[in-house]
C-alpha positions in Angstrom: 68.4 56.7 149.2 64.9 55.4 149.0 62.8 56.0 145.9 59.1 56.8 146.5 57.0 54.1 144.9 53.9 55.2 146.8 52.5 58.7 146.1 51.2 59.0 149.6 54.7 59.9 150.7 53.8 63.4 149.6 50.6 65.4 148.9 47.2 65.0 150.4 47.6 61.4 151.6 50.7 62.1 153.7 48.3 62.6 156.6 49.7 63.1 160.0 49.5 59.7 161.7 47.7 61.2 164.7 44.9 62.1 162.3 42.2 60.8 160.0 42.4 61.4 156.3 40.7 64.5 155.0 40.0 65.8 151.6 42.8 68.1 150.7 41.4 69.6 147.5 43.7 70.7 144.7 47.3 70.3 145.6 49.6 73.2 145.2 52.3 73.0 142.5 55.9 72.4 143.3 56.7 76.1 142.5 54.6 77.1 145.5 56.5 74.9 147.9 59.4 76.4 149.9 60.1 73.2 151.8 58.7 69.8 152.1 59.2 66.7 154.4 58.9 63.1 153.6 58.0 60.9 156.6 56.6 63.2 159.4 58.8 62.0 162.2 59.9 58.4 162.7 59.5 56.4 165.9 59.4 52.7 166.7 60.6 50.3 164.0 60.9 46.5 163.4 61.8 44.1 160.7 58.8 42.0 159.9 58.4 38.4 158.7 58.6 39.7 155.2 62.2 41.1 155.9 60.9 44.6 155.3 61.5 47.4 157.8 58.3 48.7 159.3 58.7 52.3 160.6 56.1 54.1 162.7 55.5 57.7 161.7 52.8 60.3 162.0 51.7 59.2 158.5 51.2 55.6 159.5 53.5 52.6 159.3 55.9 52.9 156.4 57.1 49.6 155.0 60.6 49.9 153.5 62.4 47.3 151.4 65.9 48.1 152.5 67.4 45.8 149.9 65.7 47.4 146.9 65.6 50.9 148.4 61.9 51.4 148.1 58.9 52.1 150.2 56.5 49.4 149.3 53.6 50.4 151.5 52.2 53.0 153.8 49.6 51.6 156.2 47.7 54.6 157.4 44.3 55.7 158.8 42.4 54.2 155.9 43.5 50.8 157.2 43.0 51.6 160.9 46.5 52.9 161.8 46.3 56.2 163.7 49.4 57.6 165.4 51.6 54.5 165.7 54.3 54.9 168.3 55.7 51.4 168.2 55.3 48.3 166.1 56.0 44.6 166.6 55.1 41.2 165.2 53.6 38.2 167.1 54.4 34.6 166.6 51.5 34.1 164.2 52.7 36.9 161.9 50.2 39.4 163.2 51.4 43.0 163.3 50.8 45.0 166.5 51.1 48.7 167.0 50.6 51.2 169.9 48.4 54.2 169.2 49.7 56.6 171.8 47.2 59.4 171.6 44.1 57.2 171.3 45.3 54.9 173.9 44.8 51.6 172.0 46.9 48.7 171.0 45.9 47.4 167.6 46.4 44.1 165.8 46.4 43.3 162.1 46.2 39.6 161.3 47.9 38.2 158.2 44.5 38.4 156.4 44.2 42.1 157.2 41.6 42.0 160.0 42.2 44.8 162.5 41.1 44.7 166.1 42.0 47.0 169.0 42.2 46.9 172.8 42.1 50.0 175.0 45.1 50.5 177.4 45.0 54.3 177.9 46.6 57.5 176.5 50.4 57.3 176.3 50.5 53.6 175.5 53.9 53.1 173.9 56.2 50.1 173.6 55.3 46.6 172.6 57.5 43.6 173.3 57.1 39.8 173.0 58.9 37.3 175.2 60.6 34.2 173.8 57.5 32.1 174.6 55.1 34.5 172.8 53.8 36.5 175.8 52.9 40.1 174.9 53.7 43.1 177.1 53.1 46.9 176.6 54.3 50.0 178.5 52.6 53.3 179.2 55.5 55.5 180.4 54.1 59.0 180.2 51.0 59.3 182.4 50.5 56.2 184.6 54.1 54.8 184.2 52.7 51.3 183.8 53.7 47.9 182.5 50.9 45.5 181.3 50.7 42.0 180.0 48.3 41.7 177.1 46.4 38.7 175.6 47.7 38.7 172.0 44.2 37.9 170.8 42.7 40.8 172.8 40.1 38.4 174.4 41.2 38.8 178.0 41.5 42.2 179.6 45.0 43.8 180.1 46.8 42.7 183.2 48.6 45.5 185.1 52.0 44.2 186.3 53.6 47.3 187.7 53.4 51.0 188.1 55.9 53.8 188.9 58.8 52.0 187.2 60.4 55.2 185.9 59.1 55.5 182.4 59.9 52.2 180.7 60.7 52.6 177.0 61.8 50.3 174.2 62.2 47.1 176.2 63.4 43.7 174.8 63.7 40.3 176.2 67.2 38.9 176.6 68.5 35.3 176.2 68.1 34.9 180.0 64.3 35.5 179.8 64.4 38.8 181.5 63.1 42.1 180.1 65.7 44.8 179.4 64.7 48.4 178.9 65.4 52.1 179.4 63.8 54.1 182.2 63.6 57.5 180.5 62.5 59.4 183.6 65.3 58.0 185.8 68.3 57.8 183.5 68.7 54.1 184.1 68.9 50.9 182.0 67.4 48.0 183.9 66.4 44.3 183.7 62.9 43.2 184.9 61.7 39.8 186.0 58.1 39.9 184.8 57.4 36.6 186.5 58.1 37.8 190.0 55.2 39.0 192.1 55.5 41.9 191.9 58.0 42.2 189.0 61.5 43.0 190.2 63.6 45.8 188.7 67.4 45.6 188.8 69.6 48.4 187.6 72.3 47.6 185.0 73.5 51.1 184.5 72.5 54.5 185.8 73.5 58.1 185.0 72.5 57.6 181.4 71.3 60.9 179.9 67.9 60.6 178.2 67.8 56.8 177.7 64.9 55.9 175.3 65.2 52.3 174.1 67.4 49.3 174.6 67.8 46.5 172.0 70.1 43.5 171.8 72.5 43.4 168.9 73.8 40.3 167.1 76.9 40.5 169.3 74.8 40.0 172.5 75.4 43.6 173.6 72.7 46.1 174.5 72.4 49.1 172.3 70.8 52.0 174.1 69.4 55.1 172.4 69.9 58.2 174.5 68.3 61.5 173.4 70.3 64.0 175.5 73.5 63.8 173.5 72.0 62.1 170.4 74.0 58.9 170.7 73.6 55.1 170.8 75.5 53.5 173.7 76.9 50.0 173.4 76.4 48.4 176.8 77.5 45.1 178.4 74.2 43.7 179.9 76.2 42.0 182.6 78.3 44.8 183.9 76.5 47.9 182.6 79.8 49.3 181.2 79.2 51.2 178.0 80.7 53.5 175.4 79.4 55.6 172.6 78.8 53.5 169.5 77.6 56.3 167.2 76.6 60.0 167.4 73.9 61.7 165.3 73.2 65.2 164.3 69.5 64.5 164.6 67.4 63.3 167.5 67.3 59.5 167.5 64.2 57.7 168.6 64.4 54.0 168.1 66.6 51.3 166.5 66.2 48.0 164.8 68.7 45.4 163.7 68.3 43.9 160.2 68.8 40.1 159.7 72.2 41.1 158.3 73.1 42.7 161.6 72.9 46.3 160.2 71.6 48.9 162.7 68.8 51.1 161.5 67.7 54.2 163.4 64.7 56.5 163.4 64.4 60.1 164.3 61.7 62.0 166.2 63.2 65.4 165.3 63.8 65.0 161.6 61.8 62.0 160.3 65.0 60.4 159.2 65.6 56.6 158.7 69.3 55.9 158.7 71.7 53.0 158.8 74.9 52.8 160.9 77.8 51.4 158.9 80.4 49.1 160.4 82.8 52.0 160.8 80.0 53.9 162.8 79.4 56.4 160.1 75.8 57.1 159.4 74.2 56.8 155.9 70.8 58.3 155.2 68.1 55.9 154.0 65.1 58.1 154.1 66.0 61.9 154.2 64.7 64.0 157.0 63.3 67.5 157.1 59.9 68.9 158.0 57.8 66.6 160.2 55.0 68.8 161.6 55.2 72.3 160.1 53.3 74.7 162.3 54.0 78.3 163.3 55.9 80.6 161.0 57.8 83.9 161.4 59.8 85.9 158.9 62.9 87.9 159.8 64.7 90.3 157.5 68.4 89.7 156.7 70.7 92.0 154.8 70.7 89.6 151.9 67.1 88.4 152.1 64.5 87.1 154.5 64.6 84.1 156.8 61.6 81.9 157.4 61.5 80.2 160.8 59.2 77.2 160.9 58.1 75.5 164.1 58.4 71.8 163.6 57.3 70.5 167.0 60.7 68.9 168.0 62.8 71.4 166.0 62.9 75.0 164.7 64.0 75.2 161.1 65.2 78.3 159.3 64.9 78.6 155.5 65.9 81.2 153.0 62.6 82.8 151.8 63.7 83.0 148.2 65.5 79.7 147.6 64.2 77.4 150.3 67.7 76.6 151.4 67.9 75.2 154.9 70.0 77.8 156.9 69.8 76.4 160.4 68.1 73.8 162.6 67.6 73.8 166.4 66.5 70.4 167.8 64.9 69.6 171.1 66.9 67.2 173.2 65.3 64.9 175.8 64.7 65.8 178.5 64.3 69.3 177.2 67.2 71.5 178.3 67.3 74.9 176.8 65.4 74.9 173.6 62.0 73.2 174.3 60.6 72.6 170.8 58.5 74.8 168.7 54.9 74.5 167.7 53.9 78.2 167.3 56.5 80.8 166.3 56.1 84.6 166.4 58.4 87.6 166.2 59.3 89.7 169.2 62.0 92.2 168.2 65.2 90.3 167.6 63.7 87.2 169.4 61.1 84.6 168.7 58.2 83.5 170.9 57.8 79.7 170.8 55.3 77.3 172.3 55.1 73.6 172.6 52.6 71.2 174.3 54.7 68.0 174.3 55.9 66.5 176.5 54.7 69.4 178.6 53.3 72.9 178.0 56.0 75.4 177.5 56.4 79.1 176.3 59.8 80.4 175.5 61.4 83.6 174.2 64.3 82.4 172.1 67.1 84.3 170.5 68.0 82.8 167.1 71.3 84.6 166.9 72.7 83.4 170.3 70.6 80.3 170.2 69.7 80.9 173.9 66.5 80.9 175.9 65.6 84.4 177.1 62.4 83.5 178.9 61.1 80.1 179.9 57.5 79.7 181.2 56.2 76.3 182.2 52.9 77.4 183.8 50.5 76.5 181.0 49.9 72.7 180.4 48.7 73.0 176.8 50.2 76.1 175.4 49.3 76.1 171.7 50.2 79.7 170.6 51.8 82.8 171.9 52.8 86.2 170.6 54.4 89.3 172.0 52.1 92.2 172.9 54.2 95.2 173.9 56.4 94.0 176.8 53.9 91.2 177.6 53.1 87.8 176.2 49.6 86.7 175.1 49.2 82.9 175.3 46.6 80.5 174.1 46.4 77.6 176.7 43.9 74.9 175.9 44.0 73.5 179.4 43.6 69.8 180.2 39.9 69.4 179.7 36.9 70.4 177.7 35.9 74.1 178.2 39.2 75.0 179.8 40.7 76.9 176.8 41.6 80.5 177.5 43.6 83.5 176.2 46.0 84.8 178.8 48.1 87.9 179.1 51.4 87.5 181.1 53.7 90.3 182.1 55.2 92.2 184.9 51.7 93.2 186.0 50.8 89.6 186.5 48.6 87.2 184.7 45.2 88.2 183.2 42.6 86.0 181.5 41.5 88.0 178.4 38.9 85.4 177.1 37.6 82.0 177.8 34.4 80.0 177.2 32.3 82.4 179.2 33.0 84.9 176.5 31.7 82.5 173.9 35.3 81.7 172.8 35.4 77.9 172.8 38.7 76.9 171.1 41.0 79.9 170.7 44.0 79.3 168.4 45.2 82.1 166.1 46.6 85.3 167.6 47.6 88.6 165.9 48.4 92.0 167.2 49.0 95.4 165.7 50.0 98.5 167.7 47.7 98.4 170.8 45.1 96.1 169.2 44.8 92.3 169.7 42.7 89.7 167.9 42.0 86.0 168.4 40.5 83.3 166.1 38.1 80.7 167.5 38.7 77.4 165.6 35.5 75.9 166.9 33.0 78.7 166.1 34.8 80.1 163.1 34.8 83.6 164.5 37.6 86.3 164.9 37.3 88.5 167.9 39.1 91.7 169.0 40.2 91.3 172.6 42.1 94.6 173.1 41.3 97.9 171.3 43.6 100.9 171.6 45.2 99.3 174.6 42.0 98.8 176.4 40.2 95.6 177.2 36.5 96.0 176.3 33.8 94.7 178.6 33.1 91.9 176.1 35.2 90.7 173.1 34.3 92.5 169.9 33.2 90.2 167.0 35.1 91.0 163.8 34.3 88.3 161.3 32.4 85.0 161.2 31.8 82.0 159.0 35.4 81.0 158.8 36.3 77.3 158.6 38.7 76.4 161.3 40.7 79.7 161.6 44.3 79.1 162.6 47.3 81.3 161.9 46.7 85.0 161.3 48.9 87.8 159.9 48.6 91.3 158.6 49.2 91.7 154.8 51.2 94.7 153.5 48.0 96.5 152.6 46.7 96.3 156.2 44.2 93.6 155.7 44.1 90.5 157.9 45.1 87.2 156.4 43.7 84.1 158.1 44.4 80.4 157.5 41.1 78.6 157.2 42.6 75.2 158.0 39.6 72.9 157.5 38.8 74.6 154.2 42.4 74.4 152.9 42.3 78.2 152.2 43.9 81.4 153.1 41.4 84.2 153.3 41.4 88.0 153.7 39.4 89.9 156.3 38.7 93.6 155.9 38.5 94.6 159.5 36.4 97.7 158.8 33.5 95.6 157.5 34.2 92.0 158.5 34.1 90.9 154.9 35.9 87.6 154.2 37.4 86.9 150.8 39.3 83.8 149.8 42.9 84.5 148.6 43.9 80.9 147.7 42.4 77.5 148.3 43.4 73.9 147.6 46.2 73.9 150.2 47.0 70.8 152.2 46.3 72.1 155.6 44.9 71.1 159.0 45.7 67.6 159.9 43.0 66.3 162.3 44.0 65.4 165.9 42.9 62.1 167.4 42.3 60.9 170.9 43.8 63.2 173.6 45.1 65.7 171.0 43.2 68.9 170.1 41.0 68.5 166.9 43.4 70.7 164.9 46.5 68.8 166.0 48.8 71.8 165.6 48.6 75.3 164.1 48.9 76.1 160.4 50.8 79.3 160.5 51.1 82.2 158.1 53.6 85.1 157.8 54.1 87.9 155.3 57.6 88.8 154.2 58.7 92.3 153.3 58.8 90.9 149.7 55.1 90.5 149.8 55.4 86.7 149.8 52.9 84.7 151.9 54.5 81.8 153.8 51.9 79.2 155.0 52.6 75.9 156.8 50.6 72.9 155.7 50.8 70.0 158.3 48.6 67.8 156.2 51.0 67.9 153.3 54.1 68.3 155.4 55.2 71.4 153.6 55.6 75.1 153.7 54.1 77.1 150.9 55.6 80.3 149.4 52.7 82.1 147.7 53.4 85.3 145.8 50.3 87.3 145.1 50.1 89.3 142.0 47.9 92.4 141.9 46.6 94.1 138.8 44.6 97.3 138.6 42.1 98.1 135.8 41.3 101.8 135.9 38.5 103.5 134.1 35.9 100.9 134.8 32.3 102.1 134.5 28.6 101.5 134.6 27.4 105.0 134.1 25.5 107.4 131.8 27.7 109.8 129.8 27.3 112.8 127.5 25.1 112.8 124.5 23.0 109.9 125.7 25.9 107.5 126.0 26.0 104.6 128.5 29.5 103.4 129.4 30.1 99.9 130.6 33.2 97.8 131.2 33.8 94.2 130.1 36.6 92.5 132.1 38.6 89.7 130.5 40.9 87.4 132.4 43.1 84.6 131.0 45.3 82.1 132.8 48.3 81.5 130.7 50.0 79.5 133.4 50.3 75.7 133.9 48.3 75.5 137.2 45.0 76.6 138.6 44.8 80.3 139.4 42.9 81.6 142.4 41.9 85.2 142.1 39.8 88.0 143.7 38.2 90.9 142.0 37.6 94.0 144.2 35.6 97.1 143.4 37.5 100.3 144.3 34.9 103.0 144.0 36.2 106.2 142.4 36.6 109.2 144.6 36.8 107.5 148.0 39.1 105.4 150.2 38.7 101.7 149.6 40.0 100.0 152.8 37.2 97.5 152.7 36.0 97.0 149.2 33.4 94.7 147.8 35.0 91.5 146.4 34.3 88.3 144.7 36.6 85.3 144.3 37.0 82.7 141.6 39.4 80.0 140.2 40.5 79.7 136.6 41.9 76.5 135.0 45.2 76.7 133.1 44.8 77.8 129.5 41.3 79.2 130.1 39.9 82.6 129.7 36.7 84.2 131.1 34.8 87.4 130.3 32.6 89.4 132.7 30.4 91.5 130.6 29.4 94.8 132.3 31.6 93.8 135.2 30.4 96.4 137.7 26.8 95.2 137.3 27.4 91.5 136.8 30.0 91.1 139.7 28.9 93.8 142.1 25.5 95.1 141.0 27.1 98.5 141.2 26.8 101.7 139.2 29.2 104.6 138.7 32.9 104.7 138.0 35.6 102.6 139.7 38.9 100.8 139.5 38.9 97.0 139.5 41.7 95.3 141.5 42.5 91.7 140.6 44.7 89.8 143.0 45.8 86.3 142.0 47.8 83.5 143.6 49.3 80.7 141.4 48.8 80.4 137.7 49.8 83.4 135.5 46.8 85.7 135.1 46.4 88.3 132.4 43.8 91.0 132.8 42.3 93.6 130.4 39.1 95.5 129.9 37.2 97.4 127.3 35.0 100.3 128.4 32.6 101.2 125.7 29.3 102.7 124.7 26.9 101.9 121.9 27.4 104.0 118.7 24.9 103.6 115.9 25.1 99.9 114.8 28.2 99.2 116.8 30.2 100.5 119.8 33.2 102.6 120.5 35.5 102.4 123.5 39.0 102.0 124.8 41.1 98.9 125.7 42.9 99.0 129.1 45.5 96.5 130.1 45.9 95.5 133.7 48.5 97.5 135.6 50.8 95.4 137.8 51.5 96.6 141.3 55.1 95.7 140.7 55.3 98.5 138.2 53.5 101.2 140.3 55.4 104.4 140.6 57.0 105.1 144.0 58.1 108.2 145.8 59.8 110.8 143.6 59.4 108.6 140.5 58.1 110.3 137.4 55.3 109.1 135.2 54.8 110.7 131.8 51.5 111.0 129.9 52.0 111.9 126.2 49.8 112.7 123.2 47.5 114.8 125.2 45.1 117.3 123.6 42.6 119.9 124.5 41.0 121.8 121.6 37.9 121.8 119.6 38.4 118.3 118.4 39.4 116.5 121.6 39.6 116.8 125.4 41.8 115.0 128.0 40.8 113.3 131.2 43.6 112.3 133.6 43.3 109.7 136.3 45.3 108.7 139.3 45.0 105.3 141.0 46.5 104.8 144.4 48.0 101.4 145.3 48.9 102.7 148.8 47.1 101.8 152.1 47.4 105.5 153.2 46.6 108.8 151.6 49.2 110.3 149.2 49.9 113.7 147.6 50.2 113.6 143.8 51.8 116.4 141.8 50.8 117.0 138.2 52.8 119.3 135.8 51.6 120.1 132.3 53.6 121.1 129.3 53.1 122.0 125.7 55.0 119.9 123.1 57.8 122.5 123.0 58.3 122.2 126.8 56.4 125.4 127.7 54.7 125.0 131.1 50.9 125.0 130.9 50.4 124.8 134.7 50.4 122.5 137.6 48.2 121.1 140.3 48.4 119.0 143.4 45.7 116.5 144.6 45.3 114.2 147.5 44.4 110.6 146.8 43.0 108.6 149.7 44.0 105.0 150.4 43.4 102.7 147.4 41.3 105.5 145.8 41.1 106.6 142.2 40.5 110.1 141.0 39.7 111.2 137.4 39.9 114.9 136.4 37.7 115.4 133.4 38.8 117.9 130.8 41.9 118.6 132.8 43.3 121.5 130.8 40.2 123.6 131.3 40.7 123.3 135.1 44.2 124.7 135.1 43.2 128.4 134.8 45.7 128.9 132.1 45.5 131.8 129.7 46.1 129.7 126.7 43.1 129.1 124.5 41.9 125.5 123.8 43.1 125.3 120.2 46.6 126.0 121.3 46.8 122.8 123.4 46.8 120.3 120.6 50.0 118.6 121.5 50.9 118.3 125.3 52.2 116.0 127.9 52.0 115.7 131.7 54.5 114.6 134.4 53.1 113.0 137.5 54.9 112.3 140.7 54.5 111.9 144.5 56.9 112.7 147.3 54.8 110.9 149.9 56.7 108.2 151.8 55.5 104.8 150.8 53.5 106.1 147.8 52.6 103.6 145.1 50.4 104.8 142.2 49.5 104.7 138.6 48.5 107.5 136.2 46.6 107.4 133.0 45.0 109.7 130.5 41.9 109.3 128.3 41.9 111.5 125.2 38.3 111.7 124.0 37.1 112.8 120.6 34.6 115.7 121.1 32.6 114.7 118.1 32.2 111.0 118.5 33.1 110.5 122.2 35.6 107.9 121.0 38.4 107.6 123.7 42.1 106.7 123.5 43.7 105.2 126.6 47.2 106.6 127.5 49.1 104.8 130.3 51.6 106.6 132.4 55.2 105.6 131.7 
């Protein structure tokens, strides 16, 4: 197995080869990564004059020393290599490669000088004849064969069109060109000197032929991508047999000077070698190649994370990252047609793919069968279920043609296009009878359907986003959006349109080149029932598993109190982890629902602490009483506060430690508050903090130290609200006098389904106003 001597194999510089390098910011730690690929797909490959294997991938041209087992170079966009599909070497040692999506053939001379010549989008295979003449094919769009001046001085000469999709040709010892016609299932030989060139069939009925190369034994070795095999073929008679079978989708082959057969993989990014006994040994491991859409499905024993990977659909265990299943696209696509976007639809998944043709499928992951197959949209980039219908983003085939379409039994309806000021729709999300779309170009999120009705004009919801891509609802009802070009995941409060970063520094949003959209694919996001956020990062060829941690600080204040006191809260945060922490502080105003609170976001380096003095004023310019909610991703954040007032030459106050949502009380769970008091020397305030997105009923029971009931009450606490009952015993209407309640406790519970809450007490000295904080346990 290869060792990685070049750090660009992973991280920010593993840039999709169809892309230009972009600043990726702070890379996520390995603990945040559920799965990661190495080479993002592998395509054409050749041994160069240096005896190294040069492999085209979406990261550039990887140079592999197959003797030492190392990658010695990765020639990427920084040296002019963008989306190489094939590579070859001229007689003078120059390296040539075909840039399929920009349409250029490029040349790098031995001194490193790079020049290009335009052929057209889809340019593909490069081959040299024995006398040094250079030929290239364009099999996808114009189905053409060209002869090229190796110096790029003369213009390309068109030799033939309509051949049948010529791929992976090579000249034989007889001076004829041999190749695979992928569109016709034939292997042929071509006389390029005839006018026009003549094409003679060697063998037909070959499923999915993709390349044909001569082996050291004089036989043709033909890659076919329907059954994932290499066929060994007699070039004279066309008779052939299966030489080797693969469990991945093979793309191209190259024979080493030793005669060993190496193979690349479009579906898995593998580089492998075929041993003499036809067994296959991995050289560069495969895996993720272009991670895109994500959907989470619950299992009895956990959750499965389905990741669209362009030519495959990969299922991972959400807790361990173990690969559970892979569905690969065969060529030509029969059944499963690849997966760019992925979305849930009951037991099924909704998939889209734009290559080699636009396709929307409803796929059953259990039976591994196609339920619905739609080929009506040439550039389908995203699709989700909406009731019994599908909503599809189709970019069209030209500028200004992008649109959002609803497809169902009632027909096809355009929900939005450029006439609605929606330029490049990409992200889609739905909840109940509501539908939203994100516009990558304008950075806006729009609501397209509200309560089942299509408004006269789309409703703007949020703006100022940087390349919004995947969207998903968090467990608290807020909307999470991948800001691809910023490398962030952000939270939108739909009630106000407020946008707050959740985490940044992710390796997201590879940049498309040439005929590709500017965002290449879609960086998806999904939320598991565990609360984990799963985010795909095509720039880093990885899937993140981010586990937010939320802490509540009750009793925060910036308010005048009794006897001329002024209570303020200092908030202290410390990152005791080994990586940068991203966190958001939100202001949950006491006595009201807080579905769209004010918020501010920061980052904190490992081993650092920060104090926000008078936090309500310094962070929010707010007065009154509140709860502070701190949500962090990565790092290991500690939070505490001190709410105090001046007292003579000093101050008095209470220390409050952050309460973790993981420890919130649930339905029918009891919290106990002890050491309560209500007499001439002290009074007790009791507070409830809701961590629920809906209103809950909370029951309070009060007892004297000997277990005698002192009374009970029931209160309603709105979503994410906090309530404090001051001098709680005086509000019970009990007949007991104050000096009898000097040792008491309270039991707090809620029977509301989905309840999550905290309880606390503050026992205040009546003489000095000095409080003691009592957490519910």
